[in-house]
Structure formats: structure tokens, C-alpha cells
N, C-alpha and C positions, 0 to 999 in steps of 0.2 A: 339568776331569772329562770321560767321554767319556760320552753319555747312553748307557747300555744299557737298550734293551728287553725286558721280559721277553714268554716264550713266552706266550701264553694255552694255557690247557689246552679242548682239544676233547673236550667231550662228548658222548657218542654217544646221537644220537636214539633215544627209543625206538619200536619196531614195533607199534603196535597190531594184535591180533587182532580177528577176525571178532566175538569177544562183546565186545570192548571196545567197539565203534560199538554193536552192538545193544545195550548198557546204555546206552551214555550217549542212546541216543535213545528208548530208553525212560524214562529220568529225567525227560526234558526234556518228554515226551507227559504223563506224571505230574503234572510242573510246572501242565502247559496244564491240564490236566484240573481239579486243585486249584482254579485260576485260574476258571475255568469255572463249578466248582460253587459258590464262595465268589458270584460274579457275580450269580447267580440266587439266592442267598440272603442277599445285600446288602440292607439298607432304601434304596430309591431317595427318596432327598429332593430329586430334580432338579424332581419333581412338585412338591412343596412350594415350592420355590423359583422355576419358572415361575407357580404360581398367586399367588404376593405378586407378584412384577411384574405383571399384571396385573388384579389385585384393587384394587377403588375402597373405600379405607376412608371409612366411615360412622360417624357418633355418631348411633345410633339403638338404642334399647331393644328387645328383640325379646318384645313384647308378647306372641307369643302362647305365651310358656311360662307366663305368668300366668292364674289362674283371677279370678273377679271379688272374691274377698274379698280376695286378694293384692293387684289395681291398686288396691283401696281402700285397703288398709292404705301401700302406697307412694306414693298420692297423700296420704294425711294426714301420713305423715312431712315428704314435701316441703314441704306447707304449714306445716308448724309450723316448721321448719327457717327458713322464711324469715318468720317471726313471727307466726303463726296460732296460735287457739286451734280444737282440733278436736273437735268430736263424732260418734263415729262411732253413729248412729240405730240402724242395721244391727246394731248389736251393745249398745249402752247399753238403747235402747227402740224395740223395732220396733213398737208401737201410735202412735208418733209420728212415723213415717216420711215417710206425707203424699207418697211421691214420692221422699224424696229418702235419699240414705246419709250421707251426709256435709255437717256443716255446718261451715265454716271463718270464725273471727272474728276480727278486729281490732275497737278503737275506732273506726274509721272505716267498715268495710265487714261485711258478712257474707255468705258467698256458700252455696248450696246446691247440693251435686253427685248426683246420680245417676251409675251406673257398671253398662255392660248388654257382655257379650261382642259377640254378635250380636242385636240388638232384633230383636221380630218381632211379630207383631198384637196377639198378648196383652200385651203391654208398654206397647202405647199408652193406658193406664189411668193407668199411674205416671208419663207423659210428664204427662198431663193434670193430675195430683196436685201434681207437680212444678211446672206453670207457675202455679200458683193459689197457691206459697208466699210468703208474706209479706217473704222476703230480696229484696233489690235486684236482685240478679246470681244467676240459675242457668244451672247446666252442665249439659249430659249426653253423658257421656262412652261412647263406644261403640270397640270395635276391629276390629271385622268389618261390611264392610256388610249395612245393615239389609235385612229384607224391602221387596217394592212397598209394602203397605196401611200399616209405621210410616215410608216414607218422605214418604207423604202426611201422617200426622201432623208429621212434623220441618217439611212446610212450611208447617203452619198456625200451627204456634207460633215459627217463626223469627226473630221480633220480639221474642218475651219470652225465650228459651232461648237460650242459647249451647250449638249441638254441638260437640263436638270429636272428631275422627274420631283415631287412632293417633298419624299424622302430626302434627297440632296437640296434640294431648298430649303426643308427643316433644319438639317446640320448646316447650313450655312448660315441663318439666324443662330440660331445656339453656339454656334462657334465666334461666331463675331460680336454678338450683343444679345447674353442670354438677360440680363433686368428687363428689357424691351423685350425680347420674345417670352419670358415667365408672365410679364403682363397682359401679352396676347393669349396664353395659354388660360389665367387665371378668369379673365375675363370671358372666357368661352365654357368655365365650370357650371354644371348643372345650379350651382344656389344663382348663379346670376337670374335665372329666369322662375326660380322660386321668389327669390326677393322681388323680382317684378310681381309676379301674381298675388303674391300678400301685401304687396302697395297697392296694386288694382281693388283686392278683395277691402281690404281696410279703408282706403279714401275713400271707395264706392259707398260703404257704410256710412263717414262722415257726411261725404254731401246728400245722404239721404235726410241726415239726423239735422242739417241747415234748416229744413223747410219743419221740421217736428219741433215740440215743445213734450217736457217730460209726460210720462204716465205713470199709473201705480204699479209694481211689480208685488210678485209674490213670493215667498221665501226659499233658498234653494231647495229644491230635494238631495236625498243621497248621493245622488250620479253627477247633478249638477257639480256638486260643492267637490265633488272629486275632478271631475273634468278641470274647474277654476282653480285647485290645486297644482294639477297638472300643468297646467298655462304657466304658470309661476316659476313650477320647476324651470319648462322650457326656455321660460323665459330669461331666466336669469343664467341659464348654460348660454343663451345667445350672448349678454352684456357683460357677466363677470368673467364669461373666460378671455372673452377679448382683455376685458380692461386687464388682467393679472398677465396676459400674453404679451401686450403693448409696453409692460413694466421691461419686458426684456430685450424687446426688438428697439428702444429706444437707446440703448447702449450700442453707437456704434461700431461695425466691425471693419477693419481696415485689410482683412486676408482676401485675398482675391485668387480663390483656386478654384479650377473650374470643377472639379470631382468633389469638392465642399459643394460650390453653388448648385452643381446638379442635388444633389443630398436633399439641401434646402429646399429646391422646387417639387421636389416628389413628399419629403415629409407634409410640405405646404398643402400638397393637393391633397393628402389623407385630414389633415386639419379641417379645409373646405369642405368634406366628404361628410364627417364629424356633425361640423356646424349646421351644412344642407340638412343631416338626418333631422336635428334637432330642430329646426324649422319648419321641417314637413311635419314633424310631431305637433306642433305648436298648430300650426294653421290648419291640421287634422281635427284638433279637442276643440280649438277655436269656432270651429263650423256648427262642430257638433253642440256646443254651449249657448252660440249665437240662436240658433234654432229655438232652443228649449227657453231663453231668456232674453230674448228681442227687446222687450223694455229694458232690462237692465242694463246692458251695453249700451243703449241710447240715451238712458240717460248719464250714463258715465262718460258717454262725450258727448254729451250737450253741454253737460257740466264746464268740461274742460276743452271745449272745442277750439279754443285760439293757442293752446298750451305749444311750448315747444318741442312736446313729444313728435309733431307731426311733421315739426321741418327735422328732426331726428330720422325720422322714418326715410326721407328722402334723400339722407348721406349717403347711402352706397347705389351709384349709378355706374351702369357700363354701357358704353354704346360704340359700336364698331359699323355704325352705319359710312358709307362713302363720303356722306357731308362732314360727318365727326374727324372720318378718318384727314382728310381732306383739309380741316381747319388745323387740327393738329398739325401738322406736313407746313402749312403757313406758318403755324405760331414758331416750331422749332426754327425753320428760315429764318425770321423775323428776328429771333432772339439772338442767333447765330450772328446775325451782321450786326445788331446792334452792340451786341458786346465785343465782336472785331475793331467796329468803328469806336469806341470809347477806350481800346487799348491803345491805338493807335494815336489818341488828341491829348489821353491824360494816361501815361505812364503810371503806373501803381502800384509800388514794390508790397505794399499789402493785400492789397486785391491779386495779386499773381499768386502770391504766398497761401491766401485763402482760396485761390483754386486751385492750388496742387494738393493741399490737404484733403479739401472735397473730392478730387478725382481720383484719391487713396480709398474712400468708402466703396465699400462693397453693394452695389447695384441691384443684384438681388433683395438683400438685406433689406436696402430701403422702400424696394417695391411692399417687400409681405408687411411692413411697417405702416406705411400708408394706409395700404390695404384693409389689414386690422385693424387702426384706427377708426376708418368708416363702418368697420363692420362692428365695432363695439359703439358708436354712436347709432347706426342704427339698431342693436340688441337694447339699448338704453331705451328707443322711443318703444320696441315693442314691450319690455319690462312696466313702463310708464301706463301702457294700455291696461295690461292686466292692473297694476296698482291701481287704476283709478277706478275698476270696477268692484275691488277690494272696498274701495273707500265709498264709493256711492251705498252698496249695501251694508255697509255697517253704519252709517250714516242714517239709514232708513230702519235698519232693524237691529242695531248692537246700540244703540246711543241710550 
């Protein structure tokens, strides 16, 4: 057979008019303007990244956030966690203070402890009273540099009283109970205030929606659509990242090594920085989206106002107020007392075996696991808020 070549049909080349060229250029310029507008509205997380790269993560409690009573309570909780019975004279019997706020006791020793934020001249009498107490060990805790007059008294009693500045106090906490210390440090991380602000804003809108009914909405413009996708991206980071990490943290670690644990704390602080950046980005874009599309957001909340995501958003709570710390101390003392009574009344070898095995667990690892779990649930609430917006929009315009 002969090869038969088919003739190709020659298509006519369209002739572009001046208007066609003008419209094309205008479309390109419009896209450029939109991109520039988005660029100025985008949350710049590169700054957060650079700060993380150059930050030296330290295992330090921010003592400046606490008043004297809070510090006394934290010290009481710590001493109790390492086997001491603690009497808070400042609370229970001010007449017996004699220079001490706390008395920490075991069968082997007793320690008289005084706490001041910034000792000055008028506190010299308290120091003198502390030095005369019968307890063999006396500790004076201070956070800020004392006045000159008080430093003179410190020099006078340095052989009798052990003086702890904030560094020495911090070292004592880290050395004696890093799990408890890491909890205080994680509570103080910036993400706690970012989450509280997010809760305030989202629940403020929800409360407003309790009095509203659904209203008509318009189609999303290009910028709003980009904001919504960014919200979804950040929400997934807050939810799924923690969901993946919790799968690792659920596997217990029985290694207790100080150097390893301190490394865990530093890594986790950086992890909290990353999550905090994602949440700040989310709230930045949520505010922008909400201002342009209030009715859509309101409608999505009204439709699902009693759903579980609102409980999820409250899962992450940090509270180092005096009332909260005092409650924690009372619960620790109560639980310890109950456990001792049960052991005396009902000796149980299986229970003892369980307690011995539990004691092997790495406290820092358990603290991180609990925190990531709460962050994951909070992130789930954030993602569900975004999904509800998508759902509401799809039902109106894509159904």
C-alpha cells in the first residue's frame, strides 16, 4: 500500500485588535495589583523563622511574672514533690513567722525559707529574725538585686543564711524536678497569650452570633479566597502537626537523663515557637477575612453554634494565678495523704508494682505529651471553624 499523506488544514491566525491588546495588558496589571495587595496583607513569618534560628533556648523560669505569694507557693509545691512536708507560716500562722515564710521538713532536716522580690532596708529585720531561727538550714530567696543597705546585712549573715538569687532558685528547680519546672516554663511561653487572645476574639464573635440570624452573603473575591485557603493551611498546621507528634509522645520513655531531658525542653520550646507563629498567622488572616466577609463567618457560626469545636477551643488553658497555684498545692497534699493512707490500710503488691513502673517514666516526656494533646484538640477546634466557613459557602454557591 502507498503511504497517503493527509493534507493538514490550515487554520487562520486570529488578528488581534488594539482593544484586545489593551484588555490583556489590563488583566495582567490587575493580577499584579492583586498580588501586591496580597503581599502587603500576608503575615510575614520569615521574621519568626529568623528569630528562632538565632535564639538561644534556655531552661529558665520567668520569675518576674510572679509575686511573692506565688513564688512561695511554687517553692512549696516543689519541696512537696521531693518528699518534704511544707508549712506556709505566711498563710497559717503569721505570729510564728519569725523571719520565715515557709518551713520545709523531712525526718532528716528542716529548712526555713524567706521570700522577697527586691529586699530593701526595711527587710533587714526579717533577715535578722531568720538567722536566729532554730532550723539548721536557712534560705533567703530574692529575685531582683537588693538595695545597698540590705547587701550589707547579707554580708553579715552569709555564714548563717544561704542566699538564693533567681539563678540559684532556677537551678534548684531544674535539678530537683525538671518535669514540674518545664510545666511552668511552657505555661509562660508566648503561645499561651496568643491562644488566650484567639479564644477571646472567636468567642466574642460567637457571643455576638447568639443574637443574630443568617443574612445573605456575596461571592468571595480573589483576595478573600486566598485568605480562606491560608486559614485552612494554618489550621491544618495547628491540628495535624500535633496529631502526628502525639503519636510519638504516646510511646513512653523510661530513660531519665538530665542532659537528654534538658535537650527535650529546648526542642519543645522551639516547637511551641513554630506553633505560635502558625497561630499568629491564622489570627492575622482571620481578622482580614472577617472584616471583608462578616455575614459568611456569622452564618457559619450560627449554623454550628453548639458544635464541639467550641469546647475544643477551650482545651488549652494555662493559669499560674495565686488561687490556681494554691489549689494545685492543696490537691497535691491531699492526693499524697490519701495515697499514704491507702498503702497503710490495704497493702497491695500489684499497686506497688504499678507505682514503681510509673516512677520509671520520664516526667518531661509526660509533660510534653499532655501539652501536645491539648494543643491538638485546640487545633482541631480551629480547623473546624474554617471547615464550617467552607461548608457554609459551598452550600450557598456550589450546591
